[in-house]
LUMSEFI-854967 format. One line per 8 residues: number of its first residue (from 1); their letters; for each residue x, y, z of N, C-alpha, C. Coordinates in steps of 0.001 Angstrom, whole numbers, m for minus. Layout:
BEGIN
NUM> A> X Y Z X Y Z X Y Z | ... .
***
This chain:
BEGIN
1> MIAETICS> 148519 78580 146154 147615 78459 147323 146179 78416 146485 | 145780 79242 145639 144501 79133 144963 144428 77940 144484 | 145305 77438 143499 145217 76197 142744 144860 75021 143671 | 145602 75222 144643 145377 73863 145723 143946 73791 146074 | 143552 75173 146347 141956 75370 146949 140851 74837 145716 | 141226 75252 144662 140331 74976 143481 140322 73433 143120 | 141735 72688 143326 141493 71409 143004 140932 70686 144186 | 141152 71039 145493 140373 70367 146585 138960 70465 146458 .
9> AVAAAGLG> 138455 71842 145946 136972 71786 145768 136327 70990 144742 | 137234 70667 143666 136787 70038 142659 136700 68635 142942 | 137844 68031 143822 137709 66874 144130 136525 66490 145345 | 136137 67439 145963 134913 67440 146867 133657 67420 146176 | 133429 67985 145145 132595 68174 144176 132317 66911 143593 | 133527 66393 143135 133388 65082 142305 133013 63728 143232 | 133496 64078 144464 132984 62692 145529 131717 62889 145957 | 131122 64378 145793 129714 64162 145985 128764 63668 144869 .
17> IAAVTAYR> 129265 64049 143619 128664 63503 142629 128653 62040 142629 | 129865 61375 142966 129948 59939 143096 128980 59406 143832 | 128778 60047 145029 127934 59584 146236 126463 59593 145549 | 126061 60666 144883 124706 60608 144461 124607 59332 143323 | 125596 59331 142459 125572 58120 141425 125342 56743 141933 | 126191 56793 143426 126040 55211 143679 124677 55247 144447 | 124229 56169 144917 122789 56354 145532 121622 55674 144713 | 122050 56210 143308 121040 55459 142228 121384 54226 141619 .
25> KRFLSAAR> 122347 53564 142256 122638 52174 141968 123430 51866 140829 | 124129 53075 140457 125106 52899 139440 126645 52919 139889 | 127002 51555 140510 128170 51600 141360 129365 51819 140335 | 129403 51151 139233 130456 51287 138185 130673 52658 137927 | 129812 53470 137488 129974 54890 137211 130349 55718 138228 | 129884 55341 139513 130219 56068 140747 131638 55733 141040 | 132167 54625 140946 133654 54507 141209 134452 55079 140195 | 134031 55273 139025 134892 55974 137831 134808 57286 138154 .
33> VAAYSLVP> 133635 57927 138660 133739 59413 139016 134528 59589 140159 | 134444 58835 141182 135147 59051 142481 136838 58902 142149 | 137090 57912 141332 138430 57865 140844 139096 59064 140117 | 138097 59831 139232 138586 61007 138515 138482 62212 139563 | 137743 62096 140393 137820 63188 141385 138855 63007 142266 | 139261 62128 142459 140457 61853 143317 141936 62282 142967 | 141982 62478 141628 143056 62698 140568 143649 64083 141192 | 142782 65096 141234 143026 66572 141593 143788 66644 143169 .
41> LGLVMTGA> 143035 65944 143932 143441 65784 145267 144720 65237 145406 | 145104 64042 144780 146205 63350 144642 147641 64577 144151 | 146991 65063 143343 148223 66062 142547 148547 67187 143652 | 147612 67695 144373 147710 68624 145241 148629 68241 146491 | 148416 66751 146768 149037 66151 148014 150685 65953 147428 | 150841 65604 146267 152168 65333 145912 153053 66687 145381 | 152284 67889 145337 153081 69163 145161 153004 69383 143507 | 152429 68362 142842 152699 68645 141290 151802 69892 140908 .
49> VQWAADTA> 150739 70282 141714 150047 71529 141422 150783 72695 141780 | 151664 72798 142913 152544 73710 142796 153642 74010 141804 | 154086 72882 141483 155282 72734 140408 154438 73360 139209 | 153214 72774 138851 152486 73228 137701 152451 74883 137735 | 151941 75436 138804 151546 76724 138863 152834 77453 138688 | 154001 77111 139345 155457 77665 139177 155989 77691 137706 | 155610 76500 137039 155922 76516 135607 154898 77318 134788 | 153767 77434 134902 152965 78125 134127 153322 79592 134014 .
57> FSPVAWAG> 153921 80231 135142 154299 81557 135108 155830 81701 134856 | 156587 80792 134190 158031 81022 134219 158052 80952 132567 | 158720 82145 132080 159224 82246 130548 159988 81165 130130 | 161034 80487 131006 161930 79772 130603 161264 78283 130311 | 160226 77936 131162 159202 76920 130806 158637 76964 129616 | 158149 78126 129177 157316 78376 128113 158237 78199 126885 | 159622 78752 126868 160409 78535 125950 160742 77179 125694 | 160877 76360 126690 161281 74979 126569 160107 74278 125954 .
65> FGVLGAAW> 158759 74349 126202 157713 74012 125661 157653 74207 124100 | 157968 75415 123679 158170 76019 122451 159339 75037 121719 | 160418 74661 122400 161641 74070 121792 160992 72564 121406 | 160313 71984 122650 159700 70824 122494 158820 70832 121167 | 157987 71618 121014 156807 71542 119902 157775 71734 118690 | 158551 72468 118494 159551 72704 117364 159974 71128 117014 | 160622 70541 118097 161356 69299 117803 160159 68334 117148 | 159003 68152 117964 157866 67430 117519 157364 67695 116033 .
73> LLFLATRS> 157418 69020 115656 157065 69410 114218 158198 68851 113233 | 159297 68868 113822 160409 68405 112741 160323 66694 112632 | 160181 66163 113714 159959 64635 113631 158706 64381 112785 | 157671 65104 112913 156540 64750 112051 156981 65124 110524 | 157454 66311 110313 157934 66652 109099 158846 65668 108364 | 159825 65202 109120 160696 64306 108535 160097 62767 108163 | 159176 62642 109064 158449 61279 109010 157454 61290 107788 | 156865 62307 107362 155933 62660 106424 157031 62411 105160 .
81> VERRRGGT> 157901 63127 105191 158922 63159 103786 159377 61732 103494 | 159667 60975 104465 160228 59574 104456 159221 58677 103846 | 157896 58838 104368 156848 58165 103848 156698 58419 102241 | 156730 59629 101843 156575 59984 100312 157775 59432 99574 | 158987 59240 100277 160039 58954 99398 159910 57263 99276 | 159232 56790 100220 159182 55192 100405 160293 54584 101423 | 160299 55124 102326 161557 54675 103283 162792 55465 103295 | 163729 55150 104175 164857 55757 104517 165879 55474 103344 .
89> RKERRAAA> 166965 55942 103113 167959 55683 102023 168552 54506 102420 | 168593 53974 103329 169294 52718 103563 168056 51642 103136 | 167005 51710 103604 165903 51009 103153 165707 50821 101563 | 165804 51967 100849 165805 51946 99508 167111 51218 98838 | 168180 51366 99363 169364 50776 98963 169124 49504 99024 | 168841 48840 100154 168630 47480 100381 167396 46799 99356 | 166503 47496 99142 165424 47224 98171 165845 46944 96791 | 166683 47926 96267 167448 47939 95199 168238 46870 94927 .
97> RAARQGAV> 169137 46624 96022 169991 45519 95940 169404 44107 95914 | 168178 43861 96496 167412 42745 96425 166834 42541 95310 | 166494 43479 94453 165741 43489 93203 166767 43068 92161 | 167971 43724 92393 169161 43437 91302 169610 41859 91497 | 169512 41500 92668 170314 40155 93057 169162 39229 92524 | 167973 39283 92705 166931 38348 92483 167007 37288 93704 | 165995 37744 94626 166056 37062 95674 165558 35824 95610 | 164766 35288 94525 164351 33988 94237 164614 33560 92957 .
105> EPAASAPS> 165066 32684 92725 165589 32103 91379 164040 32024 90596 | 164047 32480 89064 162621 32484 88506 162243 31163 88241 | 163041 30229 87824 162913 28898 87679 162156 28061 88971 | 162591 28526 90022 162297 27714 91189 160838 27782 91747 | 160107 29014 91153 158618 29208 91423 157734 28714 90322 | 158269 28288 89310 157524 28146 88152 156563 26823 88293 | 157024 25789 88851 156111 24726 89083 154929 25058 90192 | 155478 25782 91032 154288 26073 92115 153162 27120 91476 .
113> LGGSSPTR> 153702 27759 90345 152553 28760 89718 152001 28263 88641 | 152257 26968 88331 151492 26307 87061 152109 26673 85774 | 153548 27152 85830 153946 27853 84545 154068 26531 83625 | 154216 26929 82292 154064 25919 81209 155359 25118 81458 | 155574 23829 81533 156649 23001 81387 156387 21749 80920 | 157432 21293 80059 157275 20059 79329 156700 18668 80134 | 157245 18648 81272 156664 17541 82060 155517 17461 82909 | 154764 18515 82410 153425 18788 83210 152325 17769 82738 .
121> PTAAPPRA> 151738 17041 83887 150892 15980 83441 149589 16799 83075 | 148918 15945 82363 147550 16577 81886 146490 15937 82757 | 145660 16397 83215 144460 16111 84186 143800 15197 83089 | 143060 13811 83836 142207 12881 83135 140921 13542 83238 | 140190 13410 82212 138802 13784 81957 138031 13155 83038 | 136960 13891 83658 136269 13135 84652 135427 12356 84264 | 134924 11106 85028 134049 10111 84704 132732 10755 84609 | 132049 10034 83683 130287 10435 83506 129609 10500 84775 .
129> GSGRPKAP> 130007 9393 85653 129177 9164 86846 129625 9522 88088 | 130835 10333 87954 131547 10783 89230 130824 11728 90194 | 129848 12600 89411 129192 13570 90179 130178 14996 90592 | 131140 14919 90251 131979 16128 90440 131994 17074 89336 | 131828 18429 89607 131692 19232 88675 133207 19364 88041 | 133279 19812 86770 134548 19745 85999 135235 20974 86701 | 136653 20797 87147 137579 21746 87536 138029 22756 86470 | 138016 23905 86612 138613 24672 85549 140207 24441 85251 .
137> EDDFSDIE> 140533 24599 84069 141752 24118 83677 142787 24849 84452 | 142508 26229 84798 143712 26847 85284 143268 27804 86194 | 142884 27179 87429 142010 27989 88683 142824 28944 89337 | 144192 28939 89289 145277 29906 89751 145594 31037 88968 | 145026 31189 87802 145522 32294 87143 145305 33567 87533 | 144257 33989 88302 144079 35201 88831 145274 35463 90035 | 145710 34430 90739 146727 34541 91667 148016 34856 91004 | 148278 34056 90013 149380 34110 89216 149698 35463 88519 .
145> AILKKHGI> 148643 35968 88001 148563 37381 87615 148803 38360 88632 | 148472 38218 89875 148728 39200 90650 150254 39201 91362 | 150763 37759 91362 151962 37525 91916 153163 38316 90531 | 152532 38054 89474 153450 38741 88154 153367 40051 88368 | 152437 40721 88629 152233 42276 88858 153101 42751 89831 | 153338 42031 90884 154324 42325 92015 155647 42040 91847 | 155889 41287 90796 157181 40904 90511 157877 39557 91380 | 156800 38857 91703 157019 37664 92526 157036 36606 91608 .
***
């Protein structure tokens, strides 16, 4: 009974603050304050406050909250251990299998990486009057190094 009275008083005070805010021509803020102040009134009218009051004084409900907290901590702990290991056992096995099989044939990406091949054409020297700056001989060397570092 007292919880309902307190929630109703909070709602009335919030609506009063919303009215003063609207009087100051801050309608968006007034609407937001009115929305927040109507929440406790709605909770009282739906009976959620009575349920919450009954739950707050129930030892069984507090034990249930404790069990839920323990479950949440277990989920959190297992997730952090999983991140340190680098994924689940199934994911690690799949990654190891893919690494052993070689997902991409090494020779398949050699031409695109600019690897040394005997049929590689040499670039013609630029003309003197072309106005273009001379392109570096291997402008993808940094990208190639990154790809090699990651085993691609």
